[in-house]
C-alpha positions in Angstrom: 113.1 23.3 12.2 111.3 24.8 9.2 113.5 26.1 6.4 112.2 28.4 3.6 113.7 27.3 0.3 115.3 30.1 -1.6 113.3 29.3 -4.8 109.9 29.2 -3.0 107.4 31.7 -4.4 107.0 34.5 -1.9 103.2 34.0 -1.6 103.8 30.4 -0.3 106.0 31.3 2.7 103.0 30.9 5.1 102.7 27.3 3.8 106.4 26.4 4.3 105.5 24.1 7.2 103.7 21.7 4.8 106.7 21.2 2.4 108.3 17.8 2.2 107.4 14.2 2.4 105.3 12.9 5.3 104.3 9.4 6.5 102.2 8.1 9.4 98.9 6.5 10.4 95.4 7.4 11.3 91.8 6.2 11.7 89.0 6.1 9.1 85.4 5.8 10.3 82.3 6.7 8.3 78.9 5.2 8.1 78.6 2.7 5.2 82.3 1.8 5.2 84.4 -0.3 7.5 86.2 1.4 10.4 89.9 0.9 10.0 93.4 2.1 10.8 95.2 3.4 7.8 98.7 4.3 6.7 99.4 7.5 4.8 102.1 9.0 2.6 101.8 12.7 1.7 104.0 15.1 -0.3 103.9 18.8 -0.7 106.3 20.1 -3.3 106.9 23.3 -5.3 108.6 24.3 -8.5 108.9 28.0 -8.0 105.5 29.0 -9.2 102.7 30.3 -6.9 101.3 26.9 -5.7 102.3 23.8 -3.8 101.6 20.4 -5.4 100.0 17.9 -3.1 99.7 14.1 -3.3 98.3 11.7 -0.7 98.0 7.9 -0.7 96.3 6.0 2.1 95.9 2.2 2.6 94.1 0.0 5.1 96.4 -1.5 7.8 95.8 -4.8 9.5 96.2 -5.2 13.3 99.9 -5.7 12.9 100.4 -2.5 10.8 100.8 -4.2 7.5 99.4 -2.8 4.2 96.2 -4.6 3.3 94.7 -2.6 0.4 94.5 0.9 -1.0 92.0 3.2 0.8 92.1 6.7 -0.9 94.4 8.7 -3.1 94.1 12.4 -3.9 96.2 15.1 -5.5 95.9 18.8 -6.0 97.3 22.3 -5.8 97.4 24.7 -2.8 97.7 28.5 -3.1 97.7 31.4 -0.6 95.9 34.6 -1.5 95.4 38.0 0.2 94.9 38.1 4.0 96.3 34.5 4.4 93.3 33.0 2.5 94.1 29.5 1.3 92.5 27.8 -1.8 92.9 24.2 -2.8 91.9 22.3 -5.9 91.8 18.6 -5.3 90.9 15.5 -7.3 90.3 12.1 -5.6 90.5 8.6 -7.1 86.8 8.0 -6.4 85.8 10.5 -9.1 85.4 13.6 -6.9 86.8 17.0 -7.7 86.7 19.7 -5.0 87.5 23.3 -4.5 88.4 24.2 -0.9 88.7 27.6 0.7 90.0 28.5 4.1 92.6 30.4 6.0 95.8 30.2 7.9 95.4 30.7 11.7 96.9 33.8 13.2 100.4 33.2 14.5 100.4 29.4 14.3 100.9 26.9 11.5 97.3 25.7 11.1 94.9 25.7 8.2 91.1 25.4 8.3 89.5 24.5 5.0 85.9 23.9 3.8 84.6 22.8 0.4 83.1 25.5 -1.8 82.4 23.3 -4.9 82.1 19.6 -5.4 81.8 17.8 -8.8 81.4 14.0 -9.0 81.5 11.5 -11.8 78.7 8.9 -12.2 81.0 6.3 -10.7 81.6 8.1 -7.4 79.7 7.6 -4.2 77.4 10.1 -2.6 79.4 13.1 -1.3 78.3 16.7 -0.8 81.2 18.5 1.0 83.7 18.5 3.8 86.0 20.4 6.1 89.6 19.8 7.0 92.0 21.1 9.6 95.8 20.8 9.1 98.3 21.7 11.8 102.0 21.5 12.5 102.3 20.3 16.1 105.6 19.4 17.7 107.3 18.8 14.3 104.4 16.5 13.1 101.8 17.2 10.5 98.3 16.4 12.0 95.0 16.6 10.2 91.4 15.7 10.6 88.8 15.5 7.8 85.1 15.8 8.0 82.6 14.9 5.3 78.9 14.8 4.5 76.7 13.0 2.1 73.0 13.6 1.4 72.3 10.9 4.0 75.0 11.6 6.6 75.4 15.1 8.2 78.9 16.6 8.4 81.1 14.5 10.8 84.7 13.5 11.2 85.8 10.5 9.1 89.6 10.5 8.9 92.4 11.8 11.0 96.2 11.2 11.0 99.5 12.1 12.6 102.4 12.3 10.1 106.1 12.5 10.6 108.5 14.2 8.2 110.3 11.6 6.1 114.0 12.1 5.5 115.0 10.8 2.1 118.5 9.4 1.2 119.0 12.6 -0.9 118.3 14.7 2.2 120.8 12.7 4.3 123.4 13.0 1.6 122.9 16.8 1.5 123.2 17.0 5.3 126.4 15.0 5.1 127.9 17.3 2.5 127.1 20.3 4.7 128.9 18.7 7.7 132.2 19.9 6.2 131.4 23.3 7.6 131.5 22.1 11.2 134.6 22.6 13.4 137.0 19.6 13.5 136.4 18.7 17.1 132.6 18.8 16.8 132.3 20.3 20.3 133.0 23.9 19.2 129.8 23.8 17.2 127.8 23.8 20.4 129.7 26.7 22.1 
């Protein structure tokens, strides 16, 4: 179930499905780097202003699902404009800063994004743009990323399926709210 926080900026209501902490796994495969399975932790949060704050950390997993080494980290800010247009500013640990534009799908929690601008430091590898698709499917956050370099045309390179993480604070809040249930617990379902 998706809840809209009372202090969420009204412009962000269409992005409510992203809010929270997410964790899961996916596959990374791009020419010039080793194909691997990865783990991922993502958070989307807000402070009442007109943007969501985004953070993502990924790491390489071994064949038994253990963390081996960091893969990629990125953070940024997501906004929704007129006509359900989405804009994202993102910075990645490899020295890349991106501006993404896209839109929310009609009548479903899905976002298509494409890079509009890319800036790179001298330490970053070749990169010229990308596309991403995020979707809320059966209570999971799923995404696929495509990227291109001057040498490699646009192609999928990462995808993951993430589950909502329930923190101890969330569990404590749910437990506090249980006081509102009928004593027998059965009347709640009538």
